[in-house]
N, C-alpha and C positions, 0 to 999 in steps of 0.2 A: 580599572575603569569605574567611573562613578555611575551609580544607579539612581533613577528617578521614576516616579509613577508614570505609567503610560495611560493617557486619557483616550477614551473612545466613547461612542454613544452606547447607552445601555440597551439591553434587549427589549424589543417592543417599541423603541423610539422610531418614529416614521419621519422621513424627510420628503416633502412634496416639492418637486422642482418643475411641476407642470407648466408654470408660467415663466416666461423668459425674464421677467423683471421682478420676480418674487420667489423667496424660499420660505416654506412653512415647516417648522419642526414641532412635533407633538410627542409628549410622553404619556404612557399608559397610567402612570401613577397619579399625576396631578390633573390629567385631562386638559392641561393648558397648552396654548400654542405660543411659539416664538416666531414671529413673522418678520422677515427681513425684506424690505422693499429696495429695489435696485442694489442688491448686494455687490460689494467690491470683488475684484478677481481674487484677492487674498482670502476673503471670507469664504468665497465659493470653494477654494482649494482646501482650506482648513476643514470645512464641513465634509468634503469628500474624504479627507484623511480620517476624521473622526467616525465616519460611517463605515470605514473599512478596517485598516490595520491599527489605527490609532498612533499617537506619538506623545512625547513628553511635552510639558508646557513650554519649555525652552525651544524645542524643535518647532512647535506650532507658532510661537511668537516670531521666530526667525523667518518662517515661511510667510507669515502675514506681512512682516516688515519688507521682505524682498519684493513682494508683489504690490504692496500698497504704500510703502514708504514708512519712515520713522514716525510720522505724525499719527499713523493709524494704530500704533502699538497700544496706546491708552484705551482707545475704543475697543480694540480686540480683547484686552484684559477685562473690560466690562462685559463683553459677550460671554467670556468663559465663566465669569462670576455668575451671570444670569443662568447659564447652563447648569452650574453646580447648584444654585438655589432652587432650581425647578426639577431636580433629580433626573437630569438628562445624561449625566456622565457616569461611566465606569472608571475605576482606578485599578490599573494592572501593574504587576511586577514581573519583569523579565530578567532572566539570568542566562548569559551566554546564548543570546538570540532565541531563547525559549521561554514562553510564558509560564510562570510558576503559579500565580494566583491573581484573581480578579475580584475586587470588591464592587458590588452592585447595590444601588439603592433599592429598598424594599418598602418604603413608606414616605409619606410627605414630610415626616420629621427627620429624615436622614440628612446628616451633615458630615462631610469628610473632614475629620479632625485627627490626623495621625498624631500620636502622643510621643513626646520626646523621651528617650531612654536614658537611664542613669547606669553607667557601667557596673556599679557595685550592687544595684538593686536586683532582686529576684522576682521572677514572673511565673505565673501558672495559669493554665487553661481554666476558664470558668466551668463550674460543675453544671451549668445550664447549656453549655455548647454541645452540639451534636453534629455528626456527619451522616449524610445519607446520599444514596445514588439518585440522580435525576437524569434519565436517559443515559448518556455516556459520561456524564460529569459527576464529580464528587463535590457535594455542596456542604459547607459549614454554616450552620445557623444557630441562633440563640434567641430565646424570648427577651433577652436584655438588649438585643441589637435591632437597629432599624435598617440594616443591610445584610446581605448574604455574601459569602466568599466562596468562589469556585476555585478548587485546587486542581491544577491541570496536570500534575505529575506526582510521582512518588515522593519527591523531595519535599514539596510543600506539605503533603500529608504526613511525612515523617517528622517534620518540624512540629506540627500540631500534636502529634503523638508524644513527642519528647516533652512537651509542655504539660503533660499530665503530672509530671513531677516538677517541683520548683527549679527554675533555671535562671542563670544570668545570661547576658548576651554572649559573654566569653565561653561559657560552658556549652551553649547551643552551637556556637561556631565549631567547637571541638568535636561535637557529636555529628556534625554535618559538614565535613571537609569538602564535599563536592559543591557546596554553595559558597559564593563569595561572601565575605563578612558584611559588606554594605548591603547585599541582597537579603541576608538574614536579618539585619537590623531594620531594613525597610518593611519586611513582612511582619516582624515583631511589633514595629510601630503601628502598622495597620491593624493588627489583631488587638493591640492595647487600646487604640483610639476608637475602634468599633465595638468595644465591650465584649470581645471574645476572650480576652486575657486580663488578669488583674495583677497589679503590683502588690507584692506581699509586704505587710508591715508587721514586725514581730509584736508590736503593742496592740494590734487589733485582734479581738477574740474570735472573729469569724472568717479569717483567711480572705480578707479583701471584700467582705460583704457587710452591709449594714444589718442591724438587728431585724429590720422588717424583711429584708431579702433572705436572711438566714432561716426564717420560719416558713419559707415556701419550699414544697417538694418540687423536684424537677418536672415531673409530669403535670402537676397542677398549674404551674406558671406557664408551661408550654401550651397546655390546653386553653388556658385563659387568653394568652396572647394570640393564638391562632384562630380562635373562634370569635374574636372581636376585631373590629377595625383598628388600625393604628400602627401595627408592627409587622405587617406583611403585605405583599402585593398579589396574593392569591385570588382567584375568582371567588366572589362572595355573594351569598344569597341565592335567589332563584336563577339558575343557569340552565336547567334541564339538559345537562351535558350528555345524558344517555338517551335522549328522546328518539333519535333515529338509529340507535344501536341495540338497545335492550328493551324488551317489553316491560312496562311497569307491573309491579305486583298487584293483585286484586285488593279491593278495599276491605274485604272480609275473607279471612282464612277459615276453611272448613276441613276438618280431618275426615279421611275416608275410614269410617268405622261403623260396624254394625250395631254397636251398643251405645245408645244415646239416652239421655234423661231430659225430658221436657220439664222446664222449671216453672214454678209459680209466678204469675204476673199480677202484681198488685194493681189496685185501681188508683191511678194517679190523680184523678179528679177528687176522689174521696180524701186522699192524702193532702191535697191542696187546701181542703176545707178544715181538716181536723188534725193535721200533723203538729208536732212540737214546734213552738215558735223558734225562728231562726237564731235569735240572740241567745236563747236558752241553750240551743244546740252548740253554738259557737263557744259560749263560755264554759260549757260542760265537757268540751272535747278534751280527751287526754288518752294516753296509752294505758291500757289495762292488761296486766300480765297474770291475772287469776281468773279461773273459769268456774262456772256453776256445775253442780253435780249432774244435771241433765245437759246433754250436749246440744249444740245448735241443731235446728231442724232443717229439713229440705225446704220448707216454706220460707223460713228466715233467710236461708242462703239464696233462694230464688229472688226474694224481694230485694235483698242487698245488691245482688248483681244487676238486677233490672234497674234499680234506682241509680246505680253507680256507673254502669259501663255499657248498657245496651245500645244498639244502633237505632236511632230514632228516625233516620231518613238516609237513603242512599242517593248520591248526587252524581250525575254524569257530566263530565267536562271534556273540553277539547283535548286535554293532555292525559288525564287518568281519572279513575273513579274516586270520589270522596264520600264522606259521610258526616252526619251530625250525631253527637252523643251527649250524655249529661255533663261531661266535663269538657273544658276547652282543649283543643289540640291544634298545634301550629299548622296552618295551611289546610285545616280540615282533613289531613292525611290519615291520622290515627294509625300509627305504626305499632302501637302497643297491643299485645294480646295477653289474656289472663289464663293462667294454668292453675287449677285447683287440686292441691294435694289433700285428700281427705283421710284423716285418721279416725275421727269420731264424729259422725253426723247421723241424725235420725233419718232413716229411709234412703240413705245413700251409702253404698258400700265403700270400704277403704280402697284407695288407689289414686292414680293421677288422671285428671280430666282436663280437656281443653274447653274453655267457655266460648261458644259461638254467640257473639253479641247480636247477630242479625236474627237468628232463629230462637234466641234465648234458650239455649239448652247446653247440657254438658255432653261432651263427646269423649268417651272413655279411651284412654291411651293404653293403660296397663293397670294391673292390680298392685298390691302393696309389695313392690320389689325392694331389694336391698338398697338400690339407689334412691328410690322415693323415700324410704325410711330414713336414709342418711340426710336427705334434704330437710325433712321435718325436724330431725334432731339438731341439725346445724342451725336452723332458724330459731329453735327454742333456746339453744345455747347462746346465740347472738343477742337474743332479747333478754337473757338472764332469767328465763322462766324456771320456776321451781318444779313445774310439771310439764308434760308434753302437750303441745298445742293441739287444738281440735281441727282447725283448718289452716293450711298455708296457701296463700294466693301468691303465685310467682308472676311478676310482671315481666314479660319477654318482649323484645323488640324485633320486628322485621326491618332491619337497618336500611335495606335498599328502598323501602317505601319513601324514606326521607332523602337518602343520598341520590336517588334518581332525579330529584328536583333541585336540591340545595347543595352548595359547596361551602366549605369552611365552617358553616354554622349547624350542620346536620346533627352531630352528636350533642352539641350544646342544646339544641332545640329539643332533642329527645329527652335529655335530663330534666328540662323545664316541664315537659309533658308528664314525666313520671311524678314530679312534685305536685302538679295540680291534680293528678289522679289520686295520689296519696291523700291530699286534703279532702277531695270529694268522698273517698272511701271512709275517712275518719268521720266526716260529718254525717254521712248516711248511717254508719254504725252507731254513732251516738244518738241520733234521732230514733233508731230502732231499739235502743237499750241493749246493744251487743258490746262485746269486748274487743276493741281494735288495737293493733300495735304495729306500726311501721318499723322496718328494720333497715339499718344503715348500710349493710353489705351482705354479699352472699357468694357462693361458689358457682360461677357461670359454667364451668366445665362439667361440674357434677349435674347441673340442671340439664345441659345438652345431652349428657349421657342418659339421664332418667327419661327424658322425653323423646330421645332418638332424633335429635335435631343437629343440623350443621352449625357449629359454633359461630362461623363467620356469616351465616345467613340469618340466624335467629337464636338468641339466647337471652338469659335473664339480665335485667337491669334494675330490678327492685323486688322486694319481698314484703308481704303484709300478712300478719297473723290475725285470725278472726275466730271468735268462739262465743259461747253463751256467757252472760254476765252473772257473776256470783251475787246472790241477793243477800 
C-alpha cells in the first residue's frame, strides 16, 4: 500500500460557516482570513474533511472533482496552495490506519518541503531537536525548525530515537520492522525537510552544520528562538495568563526578621549639583579586583544601594503593584532583589542580608555560615581575585513577578534587567570611587541554600562584587 501525507487543518484554525453563502477560515499564526463566497459543494465537503479526519491531496482532489466536475480541479489546487501558504494545513503520516506523526506550522515562515532521500546516504537527528510532553502528546521541536511534529505512538518516537545514531533508510527499516518501508521513508523525508534531521557528509567537519551553527550551544539557540518572534506560535508578551488563578507577588519583598540595619541616605539634591560629571564616570568605568586596606564603610554601602536600587515610588495599577527605581525595569515590575553577603565592612557584621529597597535597610538572614562563606569564595574565584572580596551582592529574581504577566519573553526580559542593573551599579560605584566587579555566573543552588529560598520561586541570576578602592 502506498503512503501519502494526510492533510488537515492545523490546531487553532477556525472555520466560520454562520453565513449560508460564505465560509471564512482563519489561522492563529498569520491572523489572516480566507473568505469563500458562494462556495461550491465540493469545496464545502473538502473543508469539512480538512476540519475533521483529513485526507490525502489525491483523495481531496477526487472528492472535489466528483462534486464540482473536472474543471474545478485547477481551482481546488489553487485553494490548497493558498491554505499551505497561509500556514493553515497540518501534514500527517498514517500507517495501518493509525496516525504516526503530524507536522504542524509554528511560524509565518513555515513551508512544507519534504526532502528527497538517497538510499546510500546516512541521516542523523539534529543536536538541537528535543522531545517534550504537551498534555497527552509527545512533541518534537527544534530552534532550527518553523514547525513542530507530534508523535502519536511509540513507533514514531522509536524512529526518532534510533536517529540519534547515523542511519540509512535501509537500516532504519531493519530496526523498525513494524512500520512499512514507505511509511518510514515518508517520516524521514518529513524530518529532513523540516530541519529535524541532517544528511551527513563525510567531508563536512561539523556533522551537517555550518561553522556558525556549530558555535551555538543547544540551550542558547533554543532560548534565543523561543524568546523572540519568528520560530514559534506560543503566546507572546503581555498575556496575564494567571490573572484569575494566582495572586501576583508584591512589588517589594520584606523578610520577617528582628535584626535590621537602617542605611545611610545621601542627599540626592546635593549630588546633582556636585557629583562627578557623567562622561568622566562613563569613561572611567571598569572592573576593579583589588581593594584598599580599609574596608568599605556602612555609609558607602548605604549610599551605593540608595543610588542604585532604592524604591523611589510605589504604583498601584489594575493588575498588580509596580514601582519606580533608579535603573530601568521592564514593565516597571522590578522582579530583582539584592542580597548582600558581608565579609568585611565597617559597622556591619559579617553575614547574609536582604536589602529592602522600600525602607532602605538591610534585613539580616543569617551570620557567616558555611554556605555564605562558600558563596563569597566562589565569587572571588570567578572574578580571579587574588584576595577575598569585601562585599558580594547577589542579584536574585522572583521569577513569578514577570511570568505572571508575560509569556515567552519573561526570562529574556529578566536577563535584560540584570544587565541594566549591572551598568547602574558600575556607574554609581565609579562615581563614588569604589571598586566594582560584575561576575558572569554563579551557583544558584548554593545561593538558595544559603538564603533558605525555593530555587523555583527565587534564586540568583547575577553577582556583583563591591569594595573599597586601593589608593
